[in-house]
C-alpha positions as CSV (number, residue, x, y, z in Angstrom):
1,M,0.0,0.0,0.0
2,S,1.4,3.4,-1.1
3,E,1.7,6.1,1.5
4,V,2.1,9.9,1.4
5,W,2.8,12.7,3.8
6,F,-0.2,14.9,4.4
7,F,0.4,18.4,5.7
8,A,-2.4,19.6,8.0
9,Y,-2.9,23.2,9.1
10,G,-6.6,23.5,10.1
11,W,-9.1,21.2,11.8
12,A,-7.0,18.2,10.7
13,L,-4.3,19.2,13.2
14,D,-6.6,17.7,15.8
15,K,-5.6,14.0,15.7
16,T,-8.8,12.9,17.3
17,L,-10.9,14.5,14.6
18,L,-8.7,13.3,11.7
19,K,-8.8,9.8,13.1
20,K,-12.6,9.9,13.1
21,V,-12.5,10.8,9.4
22,I,-9.7,8.6,8.0
23,G,-9.0,6.0,10.7
24,E,-5.7,5.3,12.4
25,C,-3.1,7.7,11.1
26,G,-0.1,7.5,13.4
27,E,1.5,10.3,15.4
28,P,1.8,13.7,13.6
29,R,5.1,15.6,13.5
30,R,5.5,19.4,13.7
31,A,6.1,20.9,10.3
32,I,6.4,24.4,8.7
33,L,5.4,25.3,5.2
34,R,7.3,28.3,4.0
35,G,6.2,30.5,1.1
36,Y,2.5,30.5,2.2
37,R,0.5,32.2,4.8
38,L,-2.6,31.1,6.8
39,V,-5.9,32.9,6.1
40,F,-9.5,32.3,7.0
41,D,-11.3,33.2,3.8
42,V,-13.4,30.1,3.0
43,F,-17.0,29.7,4.4
44,S,-17.9,26.1,5.5
45,P,-21.6,25.3,6.0
46,S,-20.6,22.2,8.0
47,W,-18.4,24.3,10.4
48,K,-20.9,27.2,10.3
49,G,-18.1,29.7,9.7
50,G,-14.7,30.4,8.2
51,V,-12.1,27.7,7.8
52,A,-8.3,27.8,7.3
53,N,-6.8,28.2,3.9
54,I,-3.3,29.0,2.7
55,I,-2.2,31.4,0.0
56,E,1.2,32.0,-1.5
57,D,3.3,34.6,0.2
58,V,7.1,34.6,-0.3
59,N,7.6,35.8,3.3
60,G,4.9,33.6,4.9
61,E,5.1,30.5,6.9
62,V,2.3,28.1,8.1
63,Y,2.6,26.0,11.2
64,G,1.1,22.6,11.0
65,G,1.7,18.9,11.2
66,V,2.4,16.0,8.9
67,Y,0.9,12.6,9.0
68,K,1.9,9.6,6.9
69,I,-1.4,8.3,5.4
70,S,-2.5,5.8,2.8
71,M,-3.8,6.7,-0.6
72,S,-7.3,5.5,0.4
73,Q,-7.1,7.8,3.4
74,L,-6.1,10.7,1.2
75,A,-9.1,9.9,-1.1
76,R,-11.4,10.0,2.0
77,L,-9.9,13.4,2.9
78,D,-10.6,14.6,-0.6
79,E,-14.3,13.8,-0.1
80,V,-14.4,15.5,3.3
81,V,-12.7,18.8,2.3
82,G,-14.6,19.0,-1.0
83,V,-12.1,18.2,-3.8
84,P,-12.4,19.6,-6.5
85,N,-15.1,22.1,-5.8
86,T,-14.0,23.8,-2.5
87,F,-10.3,22.6,-2.1
88,S,-7.8,21.1,-4.4
89,R,-4.6,19.1,-3.6
90,R,-1.3,20.8,-3.8
91,K,2.2,19.3,-3.6
92,V,4.4,21.2,-1.2
93,V,7.7,20.9,0.5
94,V,7.6,21.2,4.3
95,E,10.3,21.3,6.9
96,V,9.6,18.6,9.4
97,E,11.1,18.3,12.9
98,D,13.8,15.6,12.9
99,L,13.3,14.8,9.2
100,G,14.2,17.9,7.3
101,S,12.5,18.9,4.0
102,I,10.0,16.4,2.7
103,N,7.4,16.3,-0.1
104,S,3.9,16.5,1.1
105,I,0.3,16.9,0.0
106,T,-1.9,19.6,1.4
107,Y,-5.1,21.4,0.4
108,V,-5.6,24.9,-1.0
109,S,-9.0,26.5,-1.7
110,A,-9.9,28.0,-5.0
111,S,-13.0,29.4,-3.5
112,G,-11.4,31.8,-1.1
113,R,-13.3,35.0,-0.7
114,G,-10.3,37.3,-0.4
115,R,-11.4,38.5,2.9
116,W,-11.6,37.2,6.5
117,V,-14.5,34.9,7.3
118,K,-15.1,34.5,11.1
119,P,-14.5,30.9,12.2
120,S,-16.8,29.1,14.6
121,E,-15.7,28.5,18.1
122,Q,-16.0,24.7,17.4
123,Y,-13.5,25.0,14.5
124,L,-11.1,27.1,16.5
125,R,-11.2,24.6,19.4
126,A,-10.1,21.8,17.0
127,L,-7.4,24.0,15.4
128,F,-5.9,25.1,18.8
129,H,-6.2,21.7,20.3
130,G,-4.2,20.3,17.4
131,L,-1.5,22.9,17.8
132,K,-1.3,22.0,21.5
133,Q,-1.2,18.3,20.7
134,L,1.9,19.1,18.6
135,K,3.4,21.0,21.5
136,Y,3.7,24.3,19.6
137,S,4.8,27.2,21.8
138,D,2.4,29.9,23.2
139,E,4.1,32.3,20.8
140,V,3.1,30.3,17.8
141,I,-0.4,29.7,19.1
142,N,-0.8,33.4,19.7
143,K,0.3,34.2,16.1
144,V,-2.3,31.7,14.8
145,K,-5.0,33.2,17.1
146,K,-4.4,36.7,15.7
147,I,-5.0,35.4,12.2
148,A,-8.0,33.4,13.2
149,Y,-9.6,36.4,15.0
150,G,-9.0,38.7,12.0
151,Q,-6.4,40.9,13.7
């Protein structure tokens, strides 16, 4: 069975939620995606608010995690995030703690509104819980909070 690295930066950072969607997925590792920045410009009816998206920015960086998942798990994620209508897959290179640079798959929305969309508290709980599971510093979590709260 073929496997890929999946770079998560939104709700999927919460291992418990991701596991409910795709099944057992192993332990995530902290990872940084450079050349992009985090935005909340996509409305999700299921989350009842804005959800995380990434856009290209040469000076940007996105804090997240990588999971090694099977191709069938990736296909399940495609269904959940709305490929190809809401999000599409993108190949990216991320810097992973203890591994260095690796090729990974992530999702980018083509339906971003170009402006901040307020995320639901439920969505933010999942996002911040995932960052804490990965043991990100308070400084990193506060940076993400500013973006999430439109500041």
